[in-house]
DOKE-308127 format. One record per atom (N, C-alpha, C): residue in three letters; x, y, z. Coordinates in steps of 0.02 Angstrom, whole numbers, plus 32768, in hexadecimal, padded with zeros to 4 digits. Atoms other than C-alpha are relative to their C-alpha. Last residue first. Layout:
ALAXYZ;...
***
This chain:
SER7FC27FDD800F;SER20D0C07F0A03;SER7FF2804A7FF2;ILE800F7FCA802F;ILE203BC0340A5B;ILE804080287FF5;LYS7FE47FBF7FF0;LYS2060BF8D0AAB;LYS7FEC80337FCB;LYS7FD27FE48031;LYS1FEABEFC0A90;LYS801A80448017;ASP801C7FC98027;ASP1F9EBEAD0B2B;ASP8034801A7FCF;GLY802780198038;GLY1FD3BE010B6A;GLY7FE380367FD5;ASP804480107FEA;ASP200BBE340C18;ASP7FD37FED7FC6;ASP8002803D7FD7;ASP20C1BE260BE5;ASP7FBA7FEE8016;SER7FDF7FF77FC0;SER20ADBEA30B58;SER7FF77FC18029;LYS802A80037FC5;LYS2081BE6B0AAA;LYS802A800F803E;ARG7FE8802A7FC9;ARG20D9BEA20A0E;ARG7FD18003803A;LEU801D80438006;LEU2076BEE4097B;LEU80177FD38039;SER80437FFF7FE5;SER2097BF9909AC;SER7FDF7FBB7FFD;PRO800280117FB8;PRO2150BF780992;PRO7FBA7FFE801E;PHE803E7FE17FE7;PHE2138BF7408D4;PHE7FF97FEE804A;VAL800C7FC48029;VAL21E5BF550889;VAL7FC280258019;MET7FCC7FCE7FF2;MET2216BEDF0916;MET7FF280407FDA;SER800B7FE87FBC;SER2171BE7E090E;SER803380358013;ILE80387FD08003;ILE2184BE740852;ILE7FF1801B8045;ASP7FE97FC38021;ASP2231BE250868;ASP7FC880357FFD;ASP7FD37FDA7FD4;ASP21F8BDA608E9;ASP801480427FE2;ALA80277FEB7FC6;ALA2163BD6E0881;ALA802B802A802F;LEU80287FC68013;LEU21CEBD6B07E4;LEU7FD6801A803A;TYR7FD47FC78010;TYR2251BCFB0832;TYR7FD7803E7FF0;LYS7FE57FE67FC1;LYS21CFBC870882;LYS802D803E7FF4;VAL80347FE07FD9;VAL216CBC7107E1;VAL801C8020803F;PHE801A7FC68024;PHE2202BC4E0773;PHE7FCE8026802A;GLU7FCD7FCC8001;GLU2259BBDA07EE;GLU7FE480407FE1;SER7FF77FE77FBB;SER21BBBB750810;SER803380388002;VAL803A7FD77FEF;VAL2192BB660756;VAL8009801E8046;SER803B80287FF0;SER2241BB290731;SER7FC7802F8012;PRO800980137FB9;PRO22BABBA106E2;PRO7FC47FD28008;ARG80397FDD7FE0;ARG22DEBB9F0626;ARG7FFA7FE88049;MET8042801B8012;MET2389BB5A05FE;MET7FCA80278023;LYS800480487FFA;LYS2420BBCB0617;LYS7FBC7FE77FE7;TYR7FD4801F8031;TYR244BBC7B05E0;TYR7FFD7FB48002;VAL80137FEB8043;VAL23B6BCCA0637;VAL80297FDC7FCC;ARG802F8031801A;ARG23D6BC6706D7;ARG7FED800F7FB7;ASP7FDB803D8010;ASP2471BCCD06FE;ASP7FD47FCC7FDF;PRO7FDF7FFC8041;PRO240BBD6D06F0;PRO80277FC27FED;ASP7FC5802C7FFA;ASP2395BD3C077F;ASP80257FFF7FBD;PRO7FD27FED7FCA;PRO231ABDCD0796;PRO803D7FD48007;TYR7FFD803C7FD6;TYR22C4BDBA06EC;TYR803680098034;TYR803E800A7FDA;TYR2290BE6106A0;TYR7FFF7FC1802A;LYS801C7FC37FE3;LYS232FBEAD065A;LYS7FC67FF2802F;LYS7FD37FE87FCC;LYS238EBE0B063D;LYS7FE3803D8024;LEU8007802C7FC5;LEU22F8BDC605DF;LEU802C80188039;CYS80417FF27FE2;CYS22F6BE5B056A;CYS7FF57FD5803F;ASP7FFC7FBF7FDF;ASP23B0BE4E0547;ASP7FBF80118024;ILE7FDC80077FC1;ILE239EBD930523;ILE800180428026;ALA7FB97FEE8003;ALA231ABDB0049E;ALA80207FFD8045;THR7FF07FBD7FE7;THR2276BD5604B7;THR804B800C7FFD;ASP800F7FCA802F;ASP223FBCC40449;ASP801680468016;ARG7FF180108046;ARG2283BC250499;ARG7FFB803D7FD2;TRP7FB8800D8006;TRP228FBC59054F;TRP80147FF27FB8;VAL7FDB7FC27FF0;VAL21E1BCA80547;VAL804B7FF57FF6;VAL800A7FD28038;VAL2196BC1104ED;VAL80288040800C;GLU7FD580168037;GLU21E1BB9C0570;GLU7FFB802E7FC4;ILE7FBC7FEC7FEE;ILE218FBBFF05FD;ILE80317FED7FC8;ALA7FFD7FB68004;ALA20E4BBEF05A9;ALA804780198010;HIS7FFF7FEC8046;HIS20FFBB33058B;HIS8007804C7FF9;ARG7FBE800F801A;ARG212EBB130641;ARG800680167FB7;MET7FD17FD07FE3;MET2091BB6D067B;MET80477FF47FE6;CYS800B7FBE801E;CYS2022BB0C0604;CYS80328034801A;ARG7FEB80018046;ARG2069BA620637;ARG7FFB80457FDF;ASP7FB780068003;ASP205CBA8206F3;ASP801880057FB7;VAL7FE47FC27FE6;VAL1FA8BABF06E7;VAL804C80007FFA;SER800B7FCD8034;SER1F79BA2B0679;SER801D80448015;SER7FCD80088033;SER1FC9B9B106F5;SER7FF980347FC8;TYR7FBF7FEE7FE4;TYR1F5FB9F20786;TYR80367FFD7FCA;THR7FDA80327FDA;THR1EC0B9E40720;THR8043801C8017;THR7FD58029802A;THR1E40BA6406E9;THR80277FD0802C;LYS8022803F800F;LYS1DAEBABF0738;LYS80277FD67FCD;TYR800F80008048;TYR1E01BB6B072E;TYR7FE17FBE7FE9;ARG801D7FC08016;ARG1DFCBB8D07E9;ARG7FEB7FFE7FB7;ARG80447FF87FE7;ARG1E14BAD8081C;ARG7FDF803F7FE5;ALA802880358020;ALA1EACBABD07AE;ALA7FB780058016;LEU800F7FEB8044;LEU1EF0BB6607E7;LEU7FD67FCC7FDB;ILE802E7FC87FFF;ILE1EE3BB38089F;ILE7FEB80147FB9;TRP8042801B7FED;TRP1F33BA8D0882;TRP7FCB80388001;TYR801C80278038;TYR1FC5BAD50823;TYR7FB97FE9800F;ILE80197FD28033;ILE1FDBBB5608AD;ILE7FE57FDB7FC4;ASP80397FD67FEF;ASP1FE5BADC093E;ASP7FE480267FC5;ARG802E80217FD2;ARG2058BA47091C;ARG7FC18029800B;THR801B803F801A;THR20B4BA7E0880;THR7FCC7FE1802E;ILE801B7FFA8045;ILE20CDBB3508AB;ILE7FDE7FC07FEB;CYS7FD78029802D;CYS20DDBB240968;CYS7FE180017FBB;LEU802380328029;LEU208CBBB309C7;LEU80317FDB7FD4;HIS7FF480437FE6;HIS20FEBC070A47;HIS7FDC7FCA7FD8;PRO7FC1801C801A;PRO210BBCAB09E6;PRO800C7FB88016;ASP7FE8802F7FCE;ASP2051BCD00A08;ASP803F7FDE7FE6;GLU802D80007FC7;GLU2005BD6709B1;GLU801A7FD38038;ILE7FF97FBF7FE0;ILE209ABD7F093E;ILE7FD58002803F;CYS7FC080007FDD;CYS209DBCC50919;CYS800E80438023;LEU800780277FC3;LEU1FE3BCC908F1;LEU80417FFF8028;GLU802B7FDB7FD2;GLU1FFCBD560875;GLU7FF87FDC8043;ILE7FD77FCA7FE5;ILE208CBCFC0823;ILE7FD980288034;ALA7FCF801E7FD4;ALA201FBC61080F;ALA802D80348020;ASP802080137FC1;ASP1F8DBCC507CB;ASP80327FE38031;VAL80157FC27FDD;VAL1FF7BD1A0747;VAL7FE27FEF8044;ILE7FC37FE37FE4;ILE2049BC72071D;ILE7FF080418024;TYR7FEA80297FC8;TYR1FA0BC1C0706;TYR803D801F8023;LYS802C7FF27FC7;LYS1F5FBCAB069C;LYS80147FD7803D;HIS7FF77FBB7FE9;HIS1FF5BCA10627;HIS7FD6800D803F;GLY7FE07FFD7FBF;GLY1FF4BBE2061B;GLY80088045801D;MET802B801D7FCD;MET1F72BBE10591;MET801F80068046;LEU7FE5803F7FE7;LEU1FDABC570527;LEU7FD57FE68039;HIS802180388021;HIS1F6DBCDB04D4;HIS80197FBD8018;PHE803E80147FDF;PHE1F9DBD5E0555;PHE7FE17FC27FE0;MET803D7FE08018;MET2050BD6C0517;MET7FC27FE18020;MET803580317FF5;MET20EEBD3F0576;MET7FBD80217FF1;GLY80128024803C;GLY2177BDA90527;GLY7FCB7FCB8009;MET7FD180388008;MET21D4BDEA05C0;MET7FEF7FD67FC2;LYS7FC07FE38012;LYS217ABE9005B2;LYS80357FCA7FF5;GLU80067FE98045;GLU20D5BE3105B1;GLU8042801D7FE8;LEU7FFC803A802B;LEU2106BDD40650;LEU7FFD80147FB6;ARG7FBB801A7FFE;ARG212ABE7706AB;ARG80087FC57FD0;THR7FD67FD08025;THR2084BEC20672;THR80497FE87FFF;ALA800A800B8047;ALA2026BE2606AA;ALA802B802E7FD6;ILE7FDF803F8012;ILE2071BE330759;ILE7FFB7FF47FB5;LYS7FB87FF67FFB;LYS2045BEEB076C;LYS80257FC17FEB;PHE7FEB7FD68038;PHE1F95BECC072C;PHE804B800A8000;ARG7FFA8027803E;ARG1F7ABE3807A2;ARG801A802A7FC6;VAL7FBC7FFA8019;VAL1FA0BE9C083F;VAL80097FDF7FBC;SER7FFF7FCB8033;SER1EEDBEC10873;SER804580077FE1;SER7FC07FDF8007;SER1EC2BE2608DC;SER7FFF80327FC6;TYR800A7FB88001;TYR1E0ABE0008FF;TYR804280277FF7;VAL803A7FEE8029;VAL1E09BD4708D3;VAL7FFA804B7FF8;TYR7FEF80088047;TYR1EB9BD2D0915;TYR7FC780167FD3;GLN7FDC7FC48014;GLN1E8EBD7209C0;GLN800D7FFE7FB4;LYS80307FC97FF9;LYS1E09BCEA09D6;LYS802180427FEB;PHE802C8000803B;PHE1E81BC670990;PHE7FCE803A8003;VAL7FEB7FCC802E;VAL1F04BC930A13;VAL7FD180067FC4;PRO801A7FBF7FED;PRO1EA4BC2E0A94;PRO801380387FD0;PHE7FCB7FCF800A;PHE1ECCBB8E0A31;PHE7FE480458013;ILE7FC48028800C;ILE1E61BAF90A67;ILE803D802D7FFA;SER7FF6802A7FC5;SER1DD3BB5C0AB9;SER803F7FD57FF9;ALA7FE37FD77FCB;ALA1DE3BBE40A34;ALA800D7FD7803F;MET7FBA7FF5800E;MET1DC7BB6409AA;MET802280268038;SER7FF47FCB8032;SER1D25BB3109FB;SER804A80067FF4;LEU7FBC7FFE801B;LEU1CE2BA9E0A5F;LEU800680347FCA;CYS7FE77FBB7FFA;CYS1C40BAC70ABA;CYS804780067FE6;GLY80347FCF800D;GLY1BDABA2D0A8B;GLY801880488002;TYR80097FF88048;TYR1C73B9BE0A7A;TYR7FCB80347FF0;VAL7FC27FE5801D;VAL1C9FB9DA0B31;VAL7FF8800C7FB5;LYS7FFB7FBA7FEC;LYS1BEBB9C30B6B;LYS803E80217FE2;LYS80307FD98027;LYS1BD7B9220B09;LYS8005804B800F;ILE7FE77FFD8044;ILE1C76B8DC0B56;ILE7FD280297FD4;TRP7FC77FD28000;TRP1C3BB9090C05;TRP801C80087FB9;ASP801A7FBC7FFA;ASP1B91B8B80BE7;ASP803980337FFE;ILE801D7FED8040;ILE1BE2B8180BA8;ILE7FE780488002;VAL7FC97FFA8030;VAL1C4FB8090C43;VAL7FE6801A7FBD;LEU7FDC7FC37FEE;LEU1BBCB82B0CB7;LEU803A800C7FD0;ASP80257FC7801B;ASP1B57B7A80C58;ASP802180428012;ASP7FEA7FF58046;ASP1BDCB7250C7B;ASP7FDD803C7FE2;SER802880268030;SER1BB7B7390D35;SER801B800F7FBA;TYR7FE9800D8044;TYR1C19B7720DCD;TYR7FCC7FDA7FD7;ASN80217FD48031;ASN1BBFB7BA0E64;ASN80147FF37FB8;LYS804780138004;LYS1BEAB72A0ED8;LYS7FDB80297FCB;SER802E7FD27FDE;SER1CA2B7470EB3;SER7FB87FE97FF6;ASN8017801D7FC1;ASN1D0AB6AF0E86;ASN7FCF802D8025;TYR80308035800E;TYR1D1BB6E40DCF;TYR7FE27FE38040;ASP7FEE80377FD4;ASP1D6BB7880E03;ASP7FCB7FCA7FF8;PHE803780257FE2;PHE1D55B7FD0D6F;PHE801C7FC8802A;PHE7FEE803D7FDD;PHE1DD4B8830D3E;PHE7FC17FE1801E;LYS8037801A7FD6;LYS1DBBB90B0CBD;LYS80157FBD801D;SER803A7FD58008;SER1E35B97D0C60;SER7FC77FEA802E;ILE80388026801B;ILE1ECEB9240CA6;ILE7FC3802E7FFB;ASN801A7FDF803C;ASN1F67B9920CBA;ASN7FC87FD97FDF;HIS7FD180078038;HIS1FB7B9180D35;HIS7FE2801B7FBF;VAL7FDF7FC0800A;VAL1F5BB9540DD1;VAL802F80007FC3;LYS802F7FC77FFC;LYS1ED9B8CB0DDC;LYS802280427FEE;ILE80267FFD803E;ILE1F50B8430D9F;ILE7FD4803F8000;HIS7FD37FE98034;HIS1FC7B8660E2F;HIS7FDB80087FBE;GLU7FF97FB87FF6;GLU1F37B8570EA9;GLU802F801E7FCC;VAL803D7FE1801B;VAL1F12B7AC0E5F;VAL8003804B8008;PHE7FFC80058048;PHE1FC6B7770E7E;PHE7FC380217FE0;ARG7FD87FC78017;ARG1FC1B7B80F30;ARG800480007FB3;SER7FBA80027FE8;SER1F36B73B0F4D;SER8023803E7FE8;PRO7FE47FBF7FF0;PRO1E7CB71E0F30;PRO80467FF9801F;GLU80157FE87FBF;GLU1E61B66D0EEC;GLU80208044800E;LEU7FD480127FC8;LEU1E7EB6580E33;LEU7FE4801C8041;LYS801F80357FD8;LYS1DEDB6610DB8;LYS802A7FEC803C;VAL7FD080297FDB;VAL1E22B7080D6E;VAL7FDB7FCF802C;ILE802C80257FD2;ILE1DBDB75D0CE5;ILE802D7FCE8023;THR7FE9803E7FE3;THR1E27B7DF0C8D;THR7FCC7FE4802F;LEU802F80187FCD;LEU1DEFB8660C14;LEU80197FBE801A;VAL7FF180447FED;VAL1E73B8C50BB0;VAL7FD27FED803A;TYR802C801F7FCE;TYR1E40B9630B54;TYR80147FB7800B;PRO801E7FCF7FD3;PRO1EB0B9DE0AF5;PRO7FD77FE18038;PRO80447FEE8014;PRO1F1FB9560AA9;PRO7FE180308033;ASN802F80107FCB;ASN1FDBB95E0AD0;ASN7FB980147FEB;PHE80417FFC8020;PHE2040B9600A31;PHE7FC97FED8031;SER800F7FB9800D;SER20E4B9890A8A;SER7FBD80097FDF;CYS80017FF28047;CYS20E6B8D70AD1;CYS7FEC80497FF5;ASN7FBB7FF48014;ASN2119B8B40B84;ASN800780117FB6;HIS7FE87FC57FDD;HIS2067B8CA0BC0;HIS8049800E7FF2;ILE80247FC58017;ILE2025B8530B3B;ILE801C803F8021;ARG7FE67FEE8042;ARG20ABB7D20B61;ARG7FDF803F7FE5;TYR7FBE7FE27FF8;TYR207FB7D30C1A;TYR801D80157FBD;LEU80097FBF7FDF;LEU1FC8B7B70BF3;LEU804280238009;LEU80127FD08034;LEU1FF6B72D0B78;LEU7FF68046801E;ASN7FC47FF18027;ASN2051B6CE0C01;ASN7FF180347FCA;MET7FD47FD67FD7;MET1FB9B6DA0C72;MET803F80147FDA;ALA801F7FBD7FFB;ALA1F45B69B0BEA;ALA802B802F8028;GLU7FF57FDB803E;GLU1FBAB60A0BC2;GLU7FE380478003;GLY80288014803A;GLY1FC0B5CC0C74;GLY800C802D7FC4;GLN7FD1800C8036;GLN204CB5E60CF2;GLN7FDC7FEB7FC0;LYS7FCB7FCD7FFC;LYS1FE1B6340D7A;LYS80317FFA7FC6;GLU7FC180197FE5;GLU1F4DB5CA0D43;GLU803580378000;GLU800E80347FCF;GLU1E94B5EF0D23;GLU80407FE68022;ILE7FC3801C7FE2;ILE1E9DB6930CC4;ILE7FED7FCE8037;LEU801B80247FC7;LEU1E0EB6C20C4E;LEU80397FD7801E;LEU7FD780377FE6;LEU1E57B7460BDB;LEU7FDE7FE1803C;VAL801F80207FC6;VAL1DECB7BB0B6F;VAL802A7FC38015;VAL7FE380427FF2;VAL1E48B8300AF9;VAL7FE27FE58041;ILE7FFF80117FB9;ILE1DDEB8BF0AB7;ILE801E7FBB8007;CYS801480427FE8;CYS1DFFB9040A08;CYS80027FFD804D;ASN803E7FF97FD9;ASN1DFBB9B909CD;ASN7FEB7FBE801E;ARG7FF27FE07FC0;ARG1EB3B9B50999;ARG7FC1800B8029;HIS80407FFC7FDD;HIS1E8BB9380912;HIS800A801D8045;ASN80377FF2802F;ASN1F15B943088F;ASN7FBD80098022;ILE7FF17FC58028;ILE1FA8B9530907;ILE7FC380147FD6;LEU80097FC57FD5;LEU1F5CB8DA0984;LEU800F80417FDB;PHE80487FF87FF4;PHE1F49B85608FC;PHE7FF4803F8029;ASN801E7FE4803D;ASN1FFDB87008C3;ASN7FB5800B8009;LYS7FE97FBB8006;LYS203AB8560976;LYS7FE180217FC3;MET80267FD87FD1;MET1FCFB7B9098A;MET8014804A7FFB;GLN80447FFD8019;GLN2017B76E08EB;GLN7FD5802B802D;GLU80007FD28039;GLU20C8B7990921;GLU7FB980087FE5;PHE7FF37FBC7FEA;PHE20ADB74909CC;PHE7FFB80327FC7;GLY7FBB7FF17FEF;GLY205BB6AC098A;GLY800980498012;MET7FE77FC58023;MET1F9FB68D098F;MET8047800F8018;ASN7FCC8016802E;ASN1F73B5DB09C3;ASN801E803B7FD9;ARG7FD980377FE2;ARG1F0EB6070A5E;ARG803B7FEC7FD4;ILE7FB97FF48009;ILE1ED8B6AE0A16;ILE802C7FCA801F;ARG7FDE80237FCA;ARG1E1FB68C09F9;ARG804C80037FF4;THR7FC780298015;THR1DD5B7110988;THR80207FE0803D;VAL7FDF801F7FC7;VAL1D29B760099C;VAL80377FD07FE8;SER7FDB803A8017;SER1CEBB7DA0918;SER80287FE4803A;THR7FBF800D7FE1;THR1C69B84E0961;THR801E7FC17FE4;ASN7FCF7FD68021;ASN1BD3B8A1090E;ASN80477FF8801E;LYS800F7FE68042;LYS1B5EB8490989;LYS8039802D7FE7;LEU80007FB78001;LEU1BA3B7E50A1A;LEU7FF780197FB9;SER80437FE78011;SER1B6FB72D0A0A;SER7FFD804D7FFF;HIS800D80088047;HIS1C23B6EF0A00;HIS7FBC801D7FEB;LEU7FD17FD48024;LEU1C48B7360AAC;LEU7FF37FFD7FB5;LYS801B7FBB7FFB;LYS1BAAB6E40AF0;LYS802E80327FDE;GLY803C7FFA802B;GLY1BE1B6390AAF;GLY7FE480478001;ILE7FE87FFD8045;ILE1C8DB64E0AFD;ILE7FC680087FD0;LEU7FE47FBE800B;LEU1C3EB6760BA6;LEU801680087FB7;ASN80367FCF7FFA;ASN1BCFB5DB0BA1;ASN801A80467FF1;GLY80267FFB803E;GLY1C59B5690B5E;GLY7FCA80358002;ASN801B7FBC8002;ASN1CC9B58B0BF3;ASN7FD9800C7FBF;LYS80227FF27FC1;LYS1CFCB4DC0C2A;LYS7FDD80447FFF;GLU803780307FF9;GLU1D27B4A20B79;GLU7FD9800C8040;PRO803D7FEC8022;PRO1D8AB5420B60;PRO7FC67FD18009;ASN8027803E8008;ASN1E0AB5170BE7;ASN7FBE80117FDE;ASP7FD480397FF5;ASP1E93B59D0BE6;ASP7FDC7FBD7FF3;VAL801980247FC5;VAL1E21B61E0B97;VAL802B7FC28008;LEU7FD7803B7FF1;LEU1E69B69E0B1D;LEU7FE77FE38042;PHE800980207FBF;PHE1DFEB7230ACA;PHE802E7FC48006;LEU7FD280397FF9;LEU1E16B7A50A43;LEU7FF37FE08044;LEU7FF780177FBC;LEU1D85B81A0A18;LEU802D7FC27FFE;HIS7FD9803D7FFD;HIS1D75B884097C;HIS800D7FEE8049;ASN7FD980077FC3;ASN1CF1B9060956;ASN80267FBD7FFE;LYS801280367FD4;LYS1CB9B91C08A1;LYS802E7FFE803D;GLY7FE78042800F;GLY1CCAB9C2084B;GLY7FEE7FCE8035;SER802480248033;SER1CB9BA760882;SER801F7FBC7FF4;VAL7FD080198030;VAL1CFDBAB20927;VAL7FDC7FD57FCE;MET7FF980488009;MET1C72BB11097D;MET80377FF07FCE;
***
């Protein structure tokens, strides 16, 4: 289970006509319900970054309505939530078929004889009941049982990043995750995973990691950094960003220890 309170975003084109469904959404236990009618794009993006376990519920009544426009924006946004539930009141058409196949987690046809608000609520409860970190980020299961942490920590120690720094453990974990899955985004995915794992906030993870890197660039001799950091040009400049630092070290450690690389079928190679 993902610890903490669940979050649910909903947008209904005509809320006064759908008071029954909205009331049931608000009655869900351990769930914070937020209406996104007046939520701007940047505000919604920041919400999705911090609450990756949320479900977005859209009740679509018009082809050019606000709910439909938001659906397109969500799918064009890199911060796509893991679960999107759509309830479509439009008559069956090619448009509705498009909605069905557009990466929607769950689709309900309001005109169906089998539709009811209780079916919607039951689906949401079922999703939250079995929601886990591994269901949002499959790499999390590998991350828990990974055995490369010692190699990463040793490299950081040689660079001058000591264990007492709060950001040390975050950076070790971030590099480990990047080795396991190079496609993970540092700010969008890894920050969120670490915040959940250590029961802290997204901003705290970012602040601690930046501080740990700054300490290394401030206190470590240039010759030492040149030896253990794979980008020598960056050594003489300002400290790298968190994304640059983690990605460079993840790639370099993977090259030094080929056994950590994955083959195309997802299994680790044996050197």
